[in-house]
N, CA, C and O of each residue as an XYZ file, in Angstrom:
912
protein
N       1.882    -10.848     -0.663
C       0.931     -9.922     -1.540
C       1.900     -8.760     -2.274
O       2.750     -8.172     -1.607
N       1.667     -8.427     -3.955
C       2.768     -7.523     -4.145
C       2.204     -6.339     -5.012
O       1.961     -6.856     -6.103
N       1.884     -5.032     -5.064
C       1.325     -4.587     -5.938
C       2.002     -4.171     -7.264
O       2.780     -4.894     -7.884
N       1.659     -3.047     -7.597
C       1.917     -3.170     -8.867
C       3.693     -2.527     -8.738
O       4.689     -3.104     -9.175
N       3.655     -1.329     -8.083
C       4.847     -0.638     -8.131
C       6.079     -0.260     -7.120
O       5.918      0.624     -6.278
N       7.439     -1.038     -7.251
C       7.959     -0.890     -6.138
C       8.333      0.489     -6.265
O       8.005      1.245     -7.179
N       9.324      0.850     -4.885
C       9.803      2.153     -5.152
C      10.790      2.235     -5.821
O      10.883      3.419     -6.146
N      11.716      1.591     -6.287
C      12.760      1.335     -7.782
C      13.198      0.229     -7.787
O      12.978     -0.736     -7.055
N      13.862      0.379     -8.671
C      14.981     -1.125     -9.059
C      15.859     -1.030     -8.253
O      16.713     -0.153     -8.125
N      15.612     -2.221     -7.504
C      16.711     -2.973     -6.433
C      17.888     -2.006     -6.244
O      18.081     -1.170     -5.361
N      18.752     -2.406     -7.503
C      19.940     -2.238     -8.050
C      20.563     -0.774     -7.631
O      21.718     -0.481     -7.323
N      19.352      0.060     -7.733
C      18.909      1.577     -8.169
C      19.214      2.138     -6.812
O      19.910      3.147     -6.702
N      18.707      1.505     -5.765
C      18.532      2.162     -4.319
C      19.762      2.187     -3.462
O      20.516      1.301     -3.060
N      19.707      3.969     -3.256
C      20.750      3.883     -2.544
C      20.653      5.352     -1.772
O      20.667      6.445     -2.337
N      20.564      5.141     -0.512
C      20.588      5.866      0.557
C      20.756      7.308     -0.178
O      21.662      7.457     -0.998
N      20.095      8.087      0.054
C      20.838      9.552     -0.167
C      21.000     10.362      1.178
O      20.146     10.821      1.936
N      22.746     10.394      1.235
C      22.841     11.086      2.605
C      22.771     12.416      2.894
O      22.962     13.300      2.060
N      22.434     12.642      4.343
C      21.755     14.088      4.641
C      21.556     14.051      6.274
O      21.708     13.067      6.998
N      21.225     15.207      6.614
C      21.125     15.332      7.950
C      19.880     14.743      8.469
O      18.902     14.835      7.728
N      19.752     14.231      9.458
C      18.379     13.199     10.053
C      17.671     14.471     10.494
O      18.260     15.126     11.354
N      16.451     14.950     10.027
C      15.594     15.948     10.262
C      13.790     15.269     11.016
O      13.038     14.427     10.526
N      13.678     15.870     11.988
C      12.413     15.530     12.619
C      11.274     16.316     11.529
O      11.396     17.497     11.205
N      10.179     15.430     11.051
C       9.059     15.575     10.552
C       8.108     15.250     10.595
O       7.841     14.098     10.935
N       7.088     16.246     10.226
C       5.768     15.194     10.584
C       5.350     15.245      9.176
O       5.189     16.147      8.353
N       5.221     13.880      9.184
C       4.031     13.275      7.839
C       3.191     13.751      7.493
O       2.431     14.353      8.251
N       2.962     13.633      5.868
C       1.945     14.056      5.520
C       0.455     14.173      5.697
O      -0.363     15.076      5.522
N       0.384     12.307      6.312
C      -0.620     12.122      6.642
C      -1.509     12.248      8.019
O      -2.679     11.940      8.246
N      -0.306     12.927      8.994
C      -0.394     13.801     10.238
C      -0.999     15.351     10.073
O      -1.811     15.876     10.834
N      -0.459     15.888      9.008
C      -0.588     17.212      8.611
C      -2.017     17.792      7.906
O      -2.648     18.831      8.103
N      -2.246     16.593      6.954
C      -3.852     16.567      6.175
C      -4.797     15.985      7.366
O      -5.848     16.593      7.570
N      -4.517     14.931      8.104
C      -6.036     14.433      8.654
C      -5.752     13.883      9.962
O      -6.460     13.016     10.475
N      -4.620     14.426     10.563
C      -4.468     14.053     12.127
C      -3.791     12.614     12.696
O      -3.376     12.190     13.775
N      -3.922     12.170     11.447
C      -3.781     10.433     12.038
C      -1.700     10.260     12.233
O      -0.842     10.548     11.398
N      -1.537      9.729     13.570
C      -0.351      9.347     13.730
C      -0.122      7.688     13.900
O      -0.130      6.939     14.876
N       0.037      7.537     12.783
C      -0.050      6.128     12.990
C       0.925      5.537     13.883
O       0.631      4.412     14.286
N       1.780      5.927     14.197
C       2.715      5.537     15.461
C       2.134      5.502     17.158
O       2.753      5.096     18.142
N       0.804      6.050     17.092
C      -0.168      5.898     18.257
C      -0.939      4.799     18.218
O      -1.524      4.416     19.231
N      -1.040      4.118     16.967
C      -1.651      2.574     16.434
C      -0.587      1.706     16.604
O      -1.019      0.705     17.174
N       0.770      1.596     16.350
C       1.799      0.823     15.997
C       3.028      0.678     16.937
O       3.547      1.572     17.605
N       3.368     -0.552     16.858
C       3.325     -1.969     16.812
C       1.481     -2.061     16.727
O       0.701     -1.437     17.447
N       1.105     -3.113     15.532
C       0.135     -3.590     16.174
C       0.086     -5.247     15.602
O       0.404     -5.592     14.464
N      -0.320     -6.011     16.525
C      -0.193     -7.479     16.589
C      -1.005     -8.334     15.487
O      -2.150     -8.540     15.891
N      -0.807     -8.779     14.477
C      -1.171     -9.494     13.364
C      -1.660    -10.540     13.670
O      -2.653    -10.914     13.046
N      -0.959    -11.584     15.037
C      -1.118    -13.087     15.408
C      -0.511    -13.870     14.771
O      -0.341    -13.591     13.585
N       0.051    -15.152     15.303
C       0.850    -15.765     14.434
C       2.262    -15.557     14.888
O       3.029    -16.435     14.494
N       2.857    -14.498     15.706
C       4.476    -13.958     15.484
C       4.189    -13.127     14.709
O       5.273    -12.577     14.514
N       3.221    -12.462     13.903
C       3.586    -11.174     13.199
C       2.970     -9.765     13.379
O       1.771     -9.717     13.655
N       3.486     -8.913     13.285
C       3.284     -7.849     13.804
C       3.512     -6.573     12.341
O       3.869     -6.950     11.225
N       3.187     -4.926     12.718
C       3.206     -4.248     11.575
C       3.670     -3.314     12.375
O       3.167     -3.139     13.484
N       4.766     -2.534     11.892
C       5.632     -1.355     12.659
C       5.673     -0.140     11.864
O       5.689     -0.253     10.638
N       5.695      1.280     12.534
C       5.986      2.051     11.822
C       7.442      2.344     11.039
O       8.285      2.126     11.909
N       7.902      2.605     10.219
C       8.924      2.463      9.513
C       9.194      3.622      8.791
O       8.518      4.648      8.865
N      10.537      3.407      7.841
C      10.776      5.258      6.902
C      11.584      4.819      6.192
O      11.927      3.669      6.468
N      12.118      5.342      5.235
C      13.071      5.295      3.892
C      13.898      4.702      4.020
O      14.065      3.664      3.380
N      14.905      5.252      5.101
C      15.970      5.163      5.888
C      15.865      3.068      6.029
O      16.110      2.156      5.240
N      15.459      3.126      7.223
C      14.971      2.001      7.927
C      14.500      0.686      7.076
O      14.582     -0.471      7.489
N      13.991      1.097      5.803
C      13.216      0.483      5.012
C      14.146     -0.279      3.625
O      13.874     -1.300      2.995
N      15.520      0.847      3.451
C      15.908      0.751      2.375
C      16.801     -0.721      2.487
O      16.603     -1.374      1.462
N      17.421     -1.193      3.126
C      18.507     -2.762      3.351
C      17.039     -3.497      2.946
O      17.175     -3.808      1.763
N      15.927     -3.841      3.325
C      15.127     -4.516      3.229
C      14.560     -4.872      1.187
O      14.363     -5.959      0.645
N      14.469     -3.512      0.615
C      14.509     -3.375     -0.048
C      15.408     -4.085     -1.088
O      15.064     -5.006     -1.829
N      17.000     -3.308     -0.987
C      17.827     -3.860     -1.394
C      17.965     -5.359     -1.618
O      18.497     -5.853     -2.612
N      17.464     -6.004     -0.653
C      18.023     -7.129     -0.763
C      16.767     -8.139     -1.148
O      16.919     -9.357     -1.235
N      15.696     -7.566     -1.332
C      14.548     -8.293     -1.249
C      13.432     -8.134     -2.504
O      12.709     -9.101     -2.742
N      13.315     -7.026     -3.223
C      12.399     -6.483     -3.955
C      12.641     -7.186     -5.527
O      11.706     -7.229     -6.326
N      13.885     -7.679     -5.832
C      14.081     -7.861     -7.233
C      13.396     -9.530     -7.416
O      12.845     -9.994     -8.415
N      13.658    -10.209     -6.067
C      12.960    -11.546     -5.979
C      11.370    -11.500     -5.840
O      10.695    -12.321     -6.460
N      10.734    -10.475     -4.969
C       9.566    -10.222     -4.795
C       8.634     -9.966     -6.132
O       7.563    -10.445     -6.502
N       9.505     -9.027     -6.662
C       8.710     -8.687     -7.847
C       8.938     -9.151     -9.288
O       8.453     -8.712    -10.331
N       9.689    -10.021     -9.105
C      10.484    -10.620     -9.965
C      11.008     -9.658    -11.162
O      10.357     -9.640    -12.207
N      11.995     -8.980    -11.051
C      13.014     -8.278    -11.628
C      13.986     -9.056    -11.992
O      14.742     -9.491    -11.123
N      14.174     -9.398    -13.363
C      15.337     -9.681    -13.697
C      16.118     -8.480    -14.933
O      16.816     -8.927    -15.844
N      15.935     -7.384    -14.819
C      16.538     -6.514    -15.306
C      16.187     -6.500    -16.932
O      16.958     -5.894    -17.676
N      15.168     -7.085    -17.411
C      14.463     -7.051    -18.918
C      13.280     -6.299    -18.919
O      12.522     -6.194    -19.883
N      13.125     -5.732    -17.726
C      11.476     -4.678    -18.546
C      11.487     -4.067    -19.336
O      12.634     -3.717    -19.612
N      10.393     -3.482    -20.262
C      10.766     -2.860    -21.204
C      10.647     -1.434    -20.598
O      11.000     -0.450    -21.248
N      10.193     -1.350    -19.463
C       9.965      0.091    -18.909
C      10.991      0.292    -18.035
O      11.714     -0.600    -17.589
N      11.089      1.890    -17.693
C      11.909      2.570    -17.155
C      12.098      1.973    -15.894
O      11.242      1.682    -15.058
N      13.709      1.776    -15.842
C      13.874      1.711    -14.244
C      14.129      2.862    -13.482
O      14.901      3.725    -13.901
N      13.498      2.966    -12.299
C      12.749      4.063    -11.739
C      14.310      4.394    -10.922
O      14.741      3.458    -10.250
N      14.880      5.268    -10.951
C      15.971      5.474     -9.995
C      15.617      6.488     -8.826
O      14.885      7.478     -8.797
N      16.539      5.772     -7.720
C      15.843      6.840     -6.510
C      16.567      8.148     -6.547
O      17.654      8.116     -5.972
N      16.185      9.436     -7.152
C      16.916     10.431     -7.126
C      16.755     11.119     -5.552
O      16.040     10.789     -4.605
N      17.654     12.115     -5.702
C      17.430     13.089     -4.019
C      15.970     13.468     -4.204
O      15.247     13.329     -3.216
N      15.535     13.840     -5.117
C      14.033     14.492     -5.030
C      12.973     13.622     -4.720
O      11.951     13.890     -4.089
N      13.386     12.333     -5.328
C      12.244     11.163     -5.204
C      12.416     10.864     -3.695
O      11.466     11.077     -2.941
N      13.388     10.462     -3.304
C      13.880     10.236     -1.562
C      13.501     11.381     -0.665
O      13.133     11.208      0.497
N      13.594     12.469     -1.200
C      12.582     13.562     -0.365
C      10.908     13.355     -0.343
O      10.121     13.415      0.602
N      10.714     13.116     -1.619
C       9.134     13.172     -1.666
C       8.538     12.040     -0.371
O       7.533     12.140      0.332
N       9.741     10.831     -0.408
C       9.189      9.531      0.193
C       9.273     10.036      1.615
O       8.271      9.922      2.321
N      10.587     10.690      2.200
C      10.986     11.073      3.276
C       9.433     12.032      3.697
O       8.560     11.531      4.405
N       9.364     12.955      3.318
C       8.178     14.231      3.576
C       6.791     13.484      3.533
O       6.068     13.531      4.528
N       6.331     12.669      2.199
C       5.109     12.395      2.215
C       4.733     10.826      2.739
O       3.823     10.658      3.551
N       5.274     10.046      2.367
C       5.116      8.315      2.597
C       5.091      7.877      4.046
O       5.952      8.049      4.908
N       4.063      7.350      4.115
C       4.036      5.871      5.294
C       4.608      4.903      5.340
O       4.050      4.001      4.716
N       5.846      4.543      5.984
C       6.405      3.019      5.428
C       5.584      2.522      6.757
O       5.119      3.051      7.767
N       5.660      1.296      6.229
C       4.693      0.161      7.552
C       5.572     -1.194      7.087
O       5.620     -1.576      5.918
N       6.460     -2.049      8.533
C       7.077     -2.363      8.437
C       6.645     -4.151      9.029
O       6.400     -4.370     10.215
N       6.625     -5.172      8.044
C       5.877     -6.040      8.393
C       6.850     -7.382      9.166
O       7.553     -8.022      8.384
N       6.878     -7.732     10.446
C       7.525     -8.958     10.756
C       7.290     -9.852     11.422
O       6.390     -9.666     12.241
N       7.954    -11.206     11.400
C       7.684    -12.088     11.898
C       8.508    -12.700     12.931
O       9.220    -13.609     12.505
N       8.614    -12.420     14.301
C       9.245    -13.461     15.147
C      10.534    -12.181     15.282
O      11.695    -12.567     15.419
N      10.250    -10.764     15.234
C      11.208    -10.039     15.036
C      12.214     -9.782     13.843
O      13.102     -8.932     13.919
N      11.985    -10.662     12.626
C      12.283    -10.257     11.570
C      11.665     -9.774     10.346
O      10.485    -10.124     10.333
N      12.110     -8.858      8.920
C      11.606     -8.165      8.687
C      11.363     -8.859      7.640
O      12.312     -9.338      7.019
N       9.690     -9.120      7.103
C       9.238     -9.621      5.986
C       8.588     -9.248      4.991
O       8.229     -9.942      4.040
N       8.351     -7.755      5.233
C       7.348     -7.238      4.015
C       7.301     -5.686      4.675
O       7.660     -5.281      5.780
N       6.556     -4.822      3.230
C       7.030     -3.304      3.408
C       5.814     -2.867      2.360
O       5.535     -3.080      1.180
N       5.267     -2.147      3.456
C       3.940     -1.177      2.756
C       3.936      0.203      2.952
O       3.854      0.809      4.020
N       4.052      0.734      1.580
C       4.703      2.123      1.781
C       3.105      2.696      0.802
O       2.693      2.342     -0.303
N       2.544      3.694      1.813
C       1.432      4.558      1.198
C       1.558      6.251      1.797
O       2.163      6.571      2.820
N       0.798      7.228      0.840
C       0.616      8.292      0.729
C      -0.452      8.966      0.416
O      -1.168      8.726     -0.556
N      -0.663     10.122      1.480
C      -1.888     11.026      0.681
C      -1.567     11.509     -0.809
O      -0.705     12.192     -1.364
N      -2.607     10.861     -1.132
C      -2.520     11.055     -2.862
C      -3.459     12.819     -3.208
O      -3.517     13.335     -4.324
N      -3.955     13.298     -2.178
C      -4.698     14.284     -2.169
C      -5.509     15.058     -1.048
O      -5.682     14.151     -0.234
N      -5.827     15.652     -0.766
C      -6.672     15.962      0.481
C      -7.547     14.773      1.211
O      -7.489     14.455      2.399
N      -8.314     14.245      0.255
C      -9.249     13.144      0.485
C      -9.102     11.874      0.305
O      -9.948     11.064      0.683
N      -7.894     11.512     -0.358
C      -7.311      9.931     -1.133
C      -6.489      9.415     -0.084
O      -6.099     10.379      0.575
N      -5.960      8.140      0.467
C      -5.234      7.756      0.749
C      -4.265      6.634     -0.293
O      -4.416      5.426     -0.110
N      -3.600      6.969     -1.027
C      -2.746      5.894     -2.159
C      -1.987      4.798     -1.894
O      -0.948      5.196     -1.366
N      -1.991      3.841     -1.979
C      -1.669      2.094     -1.448
C      -0.088      2.280     -2.756
O      -0.255      1.793     -3.874
N       0.701      2.684     -2.571
C       2.012      3.011     -3.562
C       2.796      1.317     -3.776
O       3.076      0.809     -4.861
N       2.947      0.896     -2.834
C       3.509     -0.097     -2.805
C       3.605     -0.987     -1.849
O       4.055     -0.614     -0.765
N       3.163     -2.506     -2.056
C       3.195     -3.363     -0.740
C       3.841     -4.848     -1.319
O       3.634     -5.377     -2.411
N       4.462     -5.191     -0.497
C       5.581     -6.481     -0.711
C       5.726     -7.202      0.508
O       6.007     -6.667      1.580
N       5.517     -8.520      0.323
C       5.476     -9.811      1.212
C       6.583    -10.594      0.779
O       6.677    -10.961     -0.393
N       7.579    -10.925      1.808
C       8.278    -12.026      0.790
C       7.428    -13.247      0.479
O       6.317    -13.362      0.996
N       7.900    -14.129     -0.322
C       7.169    -15.031     -1.006
C       6.538    -16.008      0.027
O       5.340    -16.267      0.148
N       7.863    -16.634      0.944
C       7.987    -17.817      1.691
C       6.706    -16.965      2.536
O       5.874    -17.773      2.949
N       6.425    -15.766      2.822
C       4.876    -15.336      3.832
C       3.792    -14.798      3.101
O       2.881    -14.176      3.648
N       3.870    -15.059      1.626
C       2.798    -14.329      1.158
C       1.535    -15.650      1.696
O       1.915    -16.712      2.190
N       0.082    -15.324      1.484
C      -0.696    -16.139      1.390
C      -1.354    -16.116      3.072
O      -2.337    -16.732      3.483
N      -0.456    -15.206      3.823
C      -0.855    -15.090      5.129
C      -2.032    -13.620      5.574
O      -2.615    -13.347      6.624
N      -1.995    -12.996      4.339
C      -3.222    -12.095      4.715
C      -2.503    -10.767      5.705
O      -3.034     -9.937      6.443
N      -1.687    -10.909      5.489
C      -0.937     -9.898      6.477
C      -1.368     -8.718      5.830
O      -2.424     -8.377      6.362
N      -1.074     -8.001      5.008
C      -1.420     -6.312      4.773
C      -3.114     -6.405      4.438
O      -3.710     -5.330      4.504
N      -3.740     -7.357      4.163
C      -5.044     -7.236      4.369
C      -5.486     -7.033      5.738
O      -6.247     -6.084      5.923
N      -5.135     -7.780      6.777
C      -5.709     -7.968      7.927
C      -4.948     -6.582      8.582
O      -5.421     -6.296      9.683
N      -4.044     -5.820      8.196
C      -3.744     -4.844      8.331
C      -5.322     -3.261      8.383
O      -6.010     -2.548      9.115
N      -5.015     -3.612      7.063
C      -6.294     -2.605      6.319
C      -7.859     -2.760      7.282
O      -8.552     -1.919      7.855
N      -7.995     -4.464      7.095
C      -9.164     -4.273      7.681
C      -9.529     -4.199      9.076
O     -10.572     -3.793      9.590
N      -8.264     -4.760      9.696
C      -8.289     -4.104     11.597
C      -8.349     -3.080     11.602
O      -9.191     -2.590     12.355
N      -7.570     -2.244     10.841
C      -7.072     -0.982     11.635
C      -6.984      0.032     10.772
O      -7.514      1.051     11.216
N      -6.395      0.174      9.433
C      -5.750      1.397      8.764
C      -7.257      1.838      8.009
O      -7.548      3.017      7.806
N      -8.077      0.779      7.667
C      -9.555      1.486      6.770
C     -10.266      2.421      7.972
O     -10.721      3.526      7.673
N     -10.326      1.988      9.149
C     -10.928      2.364     10.010
C     -10.395      3.702     10.396
O     -11.005      4.720     10.069
N      -9.642      3.733     10.857
C      -8.650      4.849     11.110
C      -8.600      6.294     10.165
O      -8.728      7.452     10.564
N      -8.337      5.726      8.580
C      -8.477      6.628      7.729
C     -10.016      7.320      7.384
O     -10.118      8.488      7.009
N     -11.120      6.462      7.560
C     -12.505      6.958      7.553
C     -12.678      7.456      8.770
O     -13.529      8.332      8.609
N     -12.365      7.424      9.960
C     -12.735      8.471     10.919
C     -11.721      9.912     10.761
O     -11.925     11.068     11.132
N     -10.873      9.453     10.240
C     -10.062     10.952      9.929
C     -10.830     11.825      8.965
O     -10.686     13.045      9.038
N     -11.847     11.150      7.833
C     -12.435     11.853      7.546
C     -11.813     11.836      5.847
O     -12.141     12.614      4.951
N     -10.830     10.695      5.764
C     -10.548     10.163      4.222
C     -11.562      9.666      3.458
O     -12.211      8.856      4.120
N     -12.172      9.864      1.833
C     -13.019      9.624      1.330
C     -12.441      7.988      0.573
O     -13.235      7.048      0.597
N     -11.629      7.876      0.206
C     -11.442      6.509     -0.806
C      -9.787      6.144     -0.187
O      -9.251      6.680      0.783
N      -9.215      5.084     -1.072
C      -8.327      4.481     -0.751
C      -7.874      3.913     -2.242
O      -8.239      2.786     -2.576
N      -7.205      4.591     -2.977
C      -7.005      3.863     -4.332
C      -5.452      3.154     -4.394
O      -4.543      3.456     -3.620
N      -5.337      1.999     -5.645
C      -4.125      1.435     -5.904
C      -4.041      1.066     -7.231
O      -5.132      0.737     -7.696
N      -3.196      1.018     -7.925
C      -3.338      0.631     -9.275
C      -2.098     -0.614     -9.321
O      -0.922     -0.493     -8.978
N      -2.731     -1.715     -9.813
C      -2.633     -3.004    -10.323
C      -2.413     -3.149    -11.827
O      -3.180     -2.597    -12.615
N      -1.116     -4.068    -12.341
C      -0.868     -4.746    -13.169
C      -1.945     -5.492    -13.474
O      -2.314     -6.117    -12.480
N      -2.775     -5.743    -14.669
C      -3.732     -6.840    -15.338
C      -3.260     -8.078    -14.979
O      -3.938     -8.971    -14.470
N      -1.753     -8.137    -15.326
C      -1.392     -9.617    -15.122
C      -1.082    -10.275    -13.818
O      -0.562    -11.379    -13.651
N      -1.656     -9.059    -12.546
C      -1.335     -9.617    -11.450
C      -2.542    -10.046    -10.827
O      -3.375     -9.339    -10.259
N      -2.548    -11.678    -11.046
C      -3.883    -12.163    -10.439
C      -4.369    -12.040     -9.590
O      -5.573    -11.830     -9.441
N      -3.264    -12.176     -8.524
C      -3.293    -12.113     -7.388
C      -3.517    -11.065     -6.239
O      -3.954    -11.079     -5.088
N      -3.055    -10.243     -7.030
C      -3.515     -8.805     -6.746
C      -5.291     -8.194     -6.620
O      -6.024     -7.746     -5.739
N      -5.367     -8.496     -8.010
C      -6.398     -8.501     -8.667
C      -7.934     -9.052     -7.861
O      -9.093     -8.643     -7.942
N      -7.358    -10.036     -7.167
C      -8.303    -11.299     -6.065
C      -8.476    -10.593     -4.796
O      -9.438    -10.155     -4.165
N      -7.055    -10.642     -4.623
C      -6.967     -9.277     -3.110
C      -8.005     -8.025     -3.140
O      -8.878     -7.855     -2.289
N      -7.778     -7.193     -4.231
C      -8.414     -6.129     -4.301
C      -9.893     -6.185     -4.085
O     -10.495     -5.656     -3.151
N     -10.388     -6.865     -5.026
C     -12.343     -7.507     -5.350
C     -12.504     -8.033     -4.013
O     -13.623     -7.786     -3.564
N     -11.660     -8.755     -3.140
C     -12.125     -9.305     -1.901
C     -12.152     -7.989     -0.610
O     -12.938     -7.806      0.320
N     -11.092     -7.332     -0.996
C     -11.449     -5.870     -0.057
C     -12.424     -4.819     -0.333
O     -12.372     -3.686      0.147
N     -13.360     -5.280     -1.171
C     -14.235     -4.362     -2.050
C     -13.756     -3.112     -2.609
O     -14.450     -2.096     -2.567
N     -12.344     -3.148     -3.247
C     -12.245     -2.344     -3.984
C     -12.966     -2.250     -5.262
O     -13.624     -3.215     -5.651
N     -12.890     -1.102     -5.986
C     -14.306     -0.762     -7.639
C     -13.035     -0.805     -8.658
O     -12.156      0.056     -8.622
N     -13.032     -1.700     -9.407
C     -12.057     -0.732    -10.548
C     -12.450      0.764    -11.267
O     -13.323      0.864    -12.128
N     -11.943      1.485    -10.944
C     -12.151      2.832    -11.497
C     -11.298      3.536    -12.432
O     -11.567      4.735    -12.489
N     -10.340      3.153    -13.193
C     -10.021      3.489    -14.290
C      -8.497      2.696    -14.855
O      -7.916      1.789    -14.260
N      -8.218      3.125    -15.729
C      -6.932      2.502    -16.037
C      -5.517      3.720    -16.464
O      -5.556      4.882    -16.869
N      -4.774      3.124    -16.257
C      -3.365      4.461    -16.409
C      -2.277      3.578    -17.308
O      -1.846      2.442    -17.111
N      -1.931      4.755    -18.620
C      -1.121      4.038    -19.128
C       0.860      4.452    -18.982
O       1.518      5.047    -19.836
N       1.128      4.165    -18.285
C       2.972      4.742    -17.863
C       3.992      3.847    -18.679
O       4.037      2.671    -19.041
N       4.994      5.261    -18.825
C       6.441      4.308    -19.588
C       7.267      3.833    -18.360
O       8.367      3.306    -18.524
N       6.673      4.042    -17.007
C       7.569      3.191    -15.691
C       6.862      2.025    -15.343
O       7.669      1.268    -14.803
N       5.984      1.624    -15.381
C       4.847      0.444    -15.066
C       4.191      0.100    -16.187
O       3.399     -0.808    -15.933
N       4.170      0.453    -17.411
C       3.252     -0.194    -18.282
C       1.547      0.314    -17.835
O       1.160      1.352    -17.297
N       0.686     -1.049    -18.375
C      -0.615     -0.561    -18.133
C      -0.590     -1.060    -16.385
O       0.086     -1.720    -15.596
N      -1.549     -0.417    -16.439
C      -2.401     -0.644    -14.751
C      -3.819     -0.220    -14.478
O      -4.289      0.729    -15.105
N      -4.487     -0.830    -13.633
C      -5.729     -0.680    -13.591
C      -5.786     -0.110    -12.114
O      -5.302     -0.721    -11.161
N      -6.529      1.323    -11.991
C      -6.800      1.655    -10.817
C      -8.168      0.904     -9.971
O      -9.275      1.197    -10.422
N      -8.140      0.405     -9.340
C      -9.001      0.304     -7.775
C      -9.309      1.200     -6.720
O      -8.284      1.707     -6.266
N     -10.404      1.596     -6.140
C     -10.726      2.383     -5.398
C     -11.568      1.587     -4.210
O     -12.550      0.864     -4.375
N     -10.951      1.902     -3.055
C     -11.615      1.434     -1.869
C     -12.407      2.576     -1.320
O     -11.829      3.550     -0.838
N     -14.130      2.465     -1.393
C     -15.017      3.935     -1.117
C     -14.714      3.803      0.815
O     -15.205      2.806      1.343
N     -14.143      4.535      1.493
C     -14.319      4.838      2.778
C     -15.379      5.736      3.074
O     -15.810      5.732      4.228
N     -15.794      6.378      2.372
C     -17.299      7.433      2.444
C     -18.514      6.749      2.211
O     -18.446      6.084      1.178
N     -19.611      6.669      2.800
C     -20.867      5.629      2.028
C     -21.290      6.829      1.257
O     -21.518      6.454      0.107
N     -21.478      8.005      1.373
C     -21.822      8.918      0.195
C     -21.265      8.841     -0.551
O     -21.980      9.088     -1.523
N     -19.759      8.517     -1.040
C     -18.939      8.713     -2.376
C     -19.120      7.141     -2.983
O     -19.038      7.000     -4.203
N     -19.338      6.106     -2.228
C     -19.623      4.909     -2.531
C     -20.968      4.678     -3.432
O     -21.065      3.970     -4.435
N     -21.896      5.403     -2.855
C     -23.121      5.308     -3.468
C     -23.336      6.255     -4.732
O     -24.194      5.905     -5.543
N     -22.673      7.341     -4.943
C     -22.497      7.840     -6.031
C     -21.746      7.300     -6.942
O     -22.107      7.425     -8.112
N     -20.696      6.673     -6.680
C     -20.146      5.852     -7.828
C     -21.012      4.497     -8.490
O     -20.897      4.176     -9.673
N     -21.843      3.815     -7.565
C     -22.340      2.831     -8.044
C     -23.953      3.420     -8.739
O     -24.541      2.838     -9.651
N     -24.361      4.478     -8.163
C     -25.452      4.817     -8.959
C     -25.174      5.799    -10.140
O     -26.107      5.919    -10.933
N     -24.146      6.454    -10.364
C     -23.365      6.991    -11.458
C     -23.083      5.857    -13.058
O     -23.307      5.929    -14.266
N     -22.498      4.928    -12.120
C     -21.646      4.462    -13.353
C     -21.519      2.611    -13.650
O     -20.834      1.918    -14.403
N     -22.589      2.330    -12.597
C     -22.466      0.590    -12.348
C     -24.003      0.552    -12.644
O     -24.795      1.482    -12.492
N     -24.235     -0.585    -13.052
C     -25.538     -1.243    -13.489
C     -25.436     -2.849    -13.334
O     -24.355     -3.429    -13.233
N     -26.636     -3.468    -13.329
C     -26.731     -4.944    -12.904
C     -26.404     -5.205    -11.495
O     -26.441     -4.287    -10.675
N     -26.125     -6.255    -11.209
C     -25.615     -6.574    -10.136
C     -24.729     -5.963     -9.054
O     -23.522     -6.137     -9.223
N     -25.141     -5.214     -7.872
C     -24.217     -4.669     -7.446
C     -23.510     -5.277     -6.514
O     -23.887     -4.785     -5.450
N     -22.444     -6.318     -6.247
C     -22.040     -7.038     -4.752
C     -21.850     -6.082     -3.894
O     -22.366     -6.197     -2.782
N     -21.086     -4.949     -4.208
C     -20.720     -4.139     -2.935
C     -21.566     -3.864     -2.148
O     -21.176     -3.555     -1.022
N     -23.201     -3.868     -2.454
C     -24.211     -3.392     -1.406
C     -24.490     -5.034     -0.557
O     -25.399     -5.093      0.272
N     -23.926     -5.861     -0.754
C     -24.255     -7.155      0.141
C     -23.625     -6.747      1.399
O     -22.890     -5.765      1.507
N     -23.953     -7.562      2.363
C     -22.864     -7.380      3.741
C     -21.481     -8.092      3.702
O     -21.262     -9.247      3.336
N     -20.793     -7.373      4.055
C     -19.296     -7.644      3.935
C     -18.841     -9.278      4.698
O     -19.150     -9.190      5.886
N     -18.510    -10.040      4.537
C     -18.206    -11.087      4.884
C     -17.595    -10.754      6.367
O     -17.074     -9.670      6.628
N     -17.730    -11.860      7.328
C     -17.196    -11.096      8.500
C     -15.479    -11.248      8.636
O     -14.648    -12.089      8.291
N     -15.461     -9.835      9.395
C     -13.836     -9.496      9.402
C     -13.121    -10.571      9.850
O     -13.575    -11.154     10.835
N     -11.961    -11.027      9.286
C     -10.702    -11.757      9.566
C     -10.047    -11.185     11.143
O      -9.521    -10.104     11.407
N     -10.285    -12.224     11.913
C      -9.681    -12.040     13.282
C      -8.430    -11.715     12.772
O      -8.165    -11.662     11.571
N      -7.298    -11.394     14.120
C      -5.718    -11.146     14.105
C      -5.120    -12.281     14.974
O      -3.939    -12.246     15.318
N      -6.048    -13.401     15.363
C      -5.174    -14.411     15.610
C      -4.288    -15.655     15.250
O      -4.874    -16.696     14.952
N      -3.708    -15.642     15.252
C      -2.985    -17.063     14.771
C      -3.124    -16.883     13.074
O      -2.692    -17.757     12.323
């Protein structure tokens, strides 16, 4: 699973020196969600998801993001340097989730509160040899979406490149709705998808903006288990 936005061009990811400071994640300040209380979480098949951080995730990003995001350095869009300001943003605002298989890191998910009622899935990257195991999907459907909804979060957003057909398919299977488009000098054209975690918000969206068959109102398929 790869979302549209890596944290930065892998060659430009350099740890920013500074003292280690205990911080309260933004998702805990806003919603009282302490992901560490629920992690590590067993996904089955020797895979699990753990709480992580920018500093702990940097080696994986440097080694693997170019391969995961097929970055050969020829993109017409801007390389996104990990500046001190950007590093502070991730350190203070973002939630890092590390996916492991038999103790080895195989993927990284980065999310953060977009505002007081929206959780933004900023970047999701799984090594190619482990893609297709639905690890990120199982994390969201078996843990994250429920915890966000219980905390009063109304929606989760993700931006996806129109050419990323695999991610488009995953978003619709998880019942994300296409809700807009974004044009950016950093990532090109992106489609915004929204997963409504509030029934009231979802009802308003469907009534105000959708016509014809509303697949979202059909009973969801049986939730994927985490065994094997």
